[in-house]
N, C-alpha and C positions, 0 to 999 in steps of 0.2 A: 408641479405632481399632482395627480389626482387622487381623489378617495374612492375606494368601493363602493355601492351602492349596499343599504341594508338588507339582509336576510333575514328570513324568519326562523330558518332552522338554524342548530347549533355550527357554529363556524369551527372548522378545526383547521390551523396552517401547519404546515410541515417545512421545516426548512432543512433542507438536503438530502439527496436523491439516492444515497446510501443505503446498505443493509438494514439499519434502525429506520431512516425515514419511511424506505421503500415499504417495508413491511407492515409500518402503521399503516399507511395509504392503502396497501392490498388488502389487509385486513378489517377495513372500514368500509369495503366497498360497496356493502348491504346494509349498512347501518344508517338510521334517520339523521345524516348528518351531512355539511357540505363540506368537501375537502377541497385546499388548496395546496399542491404542492411547491414548493419554490427551489430550483437550485440553478447554480450559474452554468451549468452543462445543461444538456439536453439528454443526457444518456447517464445511466447506472453501471459504474465501472466496476469489474470483478477484480479489486487489486490484487488478492493472493496469487493472480498469476502474470502479474506485469511482469516478472522476472522473464517471464518465457517470452515475453514480447520483448524486453530487454537484449534478450540473445537469441531471438531470430528463430524460436521455436513455432510461435503463435503470430498472427495478425492482429492488431488493436480492434476491428472489427468483431474477431470471433472471442473477445471477453468484454465486450461492449454491451447495453441491448438499449434501444431508445425509450427514453420514460412515459411518451406518450403513447407506445405502443404498448407496452407492458401494462398499461391502466386502462388502455382504451375501453374495456369491458365494465369499468366501474363508471358508472354513468352520473355519479356525484362527485368526480373528483375532476379537479380543475388541474393543468398543469403548467406551472411559468417559468420562462428561463429569466431569472432576474438574479441579482447580486444583493441579499441585506446588507444593510448598512446600519441598520440601529433599530432601537425596540423600544416602544412606548409602553410601559406596562401601567401605565395611566389609563389612558384611553384603549388600551389593549388592542394596538396596533403593530404590525410589523414595518417596517420604514426600508425603502428600496431608492433608487435615485430617479424613479418615473413614478413612485405611488405609497400610497400608504395602504394598509391591506390589514383591517379588521380582523380580530380572531375572537374567540369565546375561550379554545383551548389552543394552548401552542407548542410544540415539540420541536426541539431543536437538536439537530442530527448532523452537525457539519465536522465532525471529525477530527482527525489530527494533521499535521502537516510535517515536514524535516525540523530537526533540532540540532543546530549545531553549538549548542553549548556557549554562546555568546561571540563566535567566530563566524559569522552570515558571510564575511567576506571569503570563507571556503566554498560557498557554494557554486561558485563560478567552476573551481578547480574541480570539485567534487560533488555531483550532482547527487541527489537522493530520488526515490523511487515511490512517489504516492500518485502521479497522473500517467495519462496516455503519452504527453510530452516529455516526460521525464524519461519514460521506457524509450521512446524514439531516438530522444538526445543519448543515452547511455547505448543503443543500438548501433549509433552513429559511432560512438566514438571507440567502441569494442572493435567491430570491423573497420573503422578508418586505421586502427593502429595495427593491424594486420597488413593491410593496403601500403599503408607508408613505410613498414619495416620491409616491404618487398621491393622498395625502391632504395633503402638507405645503407650507403656503400661502409659506413663508420661503424665498428661493431659494438661500440658502448652505447653508439645512440642507437642503433638497432635493440640491442637488450633491453635499453629501457623502454622504448616500443612493445616490446613483447614483456613486460612487465604490468600486470593489472593487481592492485590493492582494493580489497574491501576491508572496510571500515566498519567495525562491528559483526560481533559472532553470534547475534540472536536469528531467530529464522529466516528473516531477508538475507543476512550475509552469506549463510550459509547456503541457502538455497540457489544466491548468486556464483559463489564459489563454485561451486559443484557443477552447476551447470555452463560457466566458462571454461572450468579445466575439461568438462567432455567435450566444447566446442573445439577446443585448441589441439588436444590431442586425440579425438576420435572424428569428428568432423570433418574438419579442415585439415588434416593429416596431410591428402595429397593434391590439395588444390593449389599451392604455391611452388615456384621452382628454385625462387633465388634466397630464400628463409626454410629453417628447420623449424615447423611449429611447434617439436618437440622440448626446442627450449624455453617456450613461454614460461614464464613465472606466474604463479596466481598466489598470491599472499592475501591471508584472512587475518585482520586483526582485532584481538579483542582486549578489552580494559581489564577484566576480571581473570581467574584462573581456570577458565575453561570456557569452550564453545554451548550455546545454547542454554545459559544459566539457568532459566526458568525451569527447565527438565532435570529429570533425574539424574543423579551423577551417571549411572551407570549408561543412561542414553548417551549422556553427551561424552562419556568416553568412547563410545561406539560410534556418534557420529565423527569424532576427531579421526578415529582410525579408517573409517572408511574414504573420508576427506584426503588422508594423507596416501589413501592406496590410489586414487584417482590423480594424484599428482598435487595436491595444496597444500601449501607451506603455511602451518598454523602458527601466531604469534600469539601468545598470553600474555597477561600482566603487561599489557603494551599500551602505553598513552601518547596518543598523536598529538604533537606540540605544535604542527606548523603543515599546511597544506598549501601547495602552489603548483602551477603548471608542468613543473620539471619534478615534481614527486611530493614525498611526505616525511618528515623528520618525526621519529618517534623515540619514546624514552622508555627505558625497561631495567628499572632500579635507577642506578646512577649512570648508566651508560646512554647516551643518546645516541642516535643515527639516523644516517638521512638516506630515504631509499629513491633513485630513480625509477622512475615511473611516468608514461605519459597517459596515463588511465588509472583515476583513482576514482573510486565509487562509494559513497555514502551509505550506510545503514545501521548508524550507529545509535540515533534517538530520533522521538518524537515527541512534538509539542502539541498543545489543544490549538484549534484553530480561533481566529481572533473572535468568532462569537462568545468565547468563555469569556474575556474581558468586556465584551458588551453585557452579559448577562451579571457580571460581577460589579457592573458601573451602575445598569438600571434596576435590576432585583436585588441585589445584595448578595449574591451567590458567593461563595467561599470556595476560592482555587487552591488547587493542589501544586505542588511544585512545576508540572509540567503543563499548568495551565487549564487543567481538566476540572467540571464542574464538581462539587461535591453533592452528590444528590441523596434524598430522603428514601425510606424503605418501599416507596411506590413510585420510584426514580421523578419525583418531583423536584421543583427548587423550593428549598426550604422557606415558607411563608408566603410560597405560591402554588396553589392548589392545580392553578390552572395552567402551570408552565411545565413540561417535563423534557429531561434531558436524556437522549440514548446514544446506544452506539461508543464510539471511542473517546467522545468528548463527555462523556458521563463518568464518573468517578464512585462507582458503587461499592460500600464498603461495610455490607451488612449482612457479609456471607463467607465465613472463613478468616483467615487471617491476612489477606492481601485483597486490596480490589480485584473484579473482574478482569481479565485481560481483554486488550482490543482486538477481538477476532471474530469471525463472521457469526459463529452461532450464539454469540454474546448478545450483539447486535438484532440478531434476526428474534430472539427470544425475547428481548427487551421490546422490539417492537410491537411484537404479537401481544404483549403483557397491556404496554398504554394504549392499546386500541379496545382491549377489553375493558380497562380500565374508566377509560371514557365512556363507551355505553352502559356500565355501570350506574355511572356517575349522572348520566341522563335519565337511566332510569329510577335513578334515589335508591341505589344500592350500593353495599360496601364490598369489597372483595380483598383476600390476603394479600401483604407487601410481595413485592417479586422475589423470586426464588429462581435461580439459574439451576437449570438442569445439566449437569455434567455430560458431555458427549467426548472427553477426551481433547488430547492435543497432537498434532501430526507436524513434523518436518520431512520435507525431502533433500536427501543428497545428492542423489543421481539416478540414472536408470538403472532399477531394479535394488534402490538404496533409499530406506527413509526409517525414519524412526515413529513409533506410535506410543501414546502413553492415554491408556483408558482408564486410569484409577487402578483398578483391579489387576489389572496386566499391563506389563509393558516391554515390548519386543522392536525388533528393526529388521532389515533385509528384505526380501522380495514381497513376503505377505504383507507386510507395513505399507510398502511401497504400491500394491494395489487397492489397499484399503485407501490412500491417500488419494489415488487416483478416482475412485467411486466417490469419495467423499466430496473432494473439489466437482466432480459433473454433478453431483447431487445439488451444491447451490449455486451452480450457473443459472440465471434466471429463466432464459429462454430455452424451446425444445431444441431448435434448431440448432442454437449455439452449443448446447448438449451434444449432440451429433457430430459437429461439424469438428470439435475440440477433439472428441471420442477418436473422430478418425483420424484426424491429424496426428494423435498421439501413435496411435495404431503404425501409420505409416513411418513415424519418425522413430520407432522402435526395432522395427524391421531393416529398416533401409540405412539408420542414423544421418538422415539428412534432415536439413531445417531448410522449409521454403520460404524463410521471411528473412532472408539475410540483406536486408535492399539499405545502404547507406542513403538517406533522404536528409533533406534539409528544407525548411520555408524559402521560397524564392525572395529575394533581395535581401537574406540574412546576413547581418555586418560577419567578415572574418577577417582576421587577422594578416598582416602580409605577410607572403610566402616567404621563409626563411630555409635556406637549402638547410636540409640533414632535421630538420624538426619534422615533428608530427603536424599536418598542413592539411587544410582543406581542399586541396588542389584534384585530390582523386576521389571527391565526393560527385554523388548524383542529383541537379536541383532540379527538385520536383514541386510541381504548385501542389499547394495542400488548402 
């Protein structure tokens, strides 16, 4: 393990290249500081559109941007593809497997991951959606299900292959359910000869009494109605008690039911990245039930004025009755604020605590269907869908991605075709033995990645 040479300028280390960390780095591009951005990946991922990769609308490169390219004009910024494993607050060092990186100011923006509520063994049967690999695995399972059903002579097994269960009725679950319904009932309707894709079942399971629980009740009702018109079956007040490769077991009141399904997708919850626990152990940070760090009003860790937490990992409860949501606008504003805070500290000035400027909440249901809550007005339908489109184009990082995604959506809108319907897997990936009549990997294309 090597140590970084000392620097005469203020050293800012950012852990995580998501919206929060990236906007700290971008905003410090002309500041009199040396910035080091550390991420275990070499790209920034636009997570809100991962579900479109999972359902074949977009390709991974269209929602990803190389971090070095984004920050290439920031001459004071260095990007390291590393994995942070520890933190030394006494020596003010970030620890990776290869080196110790000193800091004067540290920003932790490592986000969240899937939460299976103590049932981690369910992850194999019900993948979540947080990374490119997750999206590609979902895409493989979704399209492989149709391919396997095309070859399956047994009606009961074929029905299970054409049953898609999404666990969790939040924005991600709603978006996945709507996209799979459009895929089955519109995009693929003429593509198969031995199966009727109109027999596809898309089930959306939610533990509470309505989908989109954080939204206003009228928007939740409109969302549910839109999904049902698209062919999605919504089961609310439904608790999942077991998940395996044969389907899910659910409980509604005192009634327990097993749902045969070969494709189960998880969108039910998130928990903080392991860096939350590191901050708790090394800096005495207080964590909430999901493992997020309780931050002060200036986004710093209590007791450490030079350590900040931004984005989904931060539990900011200084504005309103609930903590700020884990969405891109929050992380972006937090990143910009922390950059201003650092510059003010260096100059010896004080600035006001962080205040989030509400920009509203959006969720897409399907083509021409979305819901928008701007606080002063709430609405749904085609106008909401257009607002959702341009909001997401706005938050894409690079101009070429904005243009490519906009053109791809335009093509999809008029043709109802999806150009990224590839079934791929890493070469040498372990697969289960082929069983007659089972959802098996024999119909997949092996692509070297």
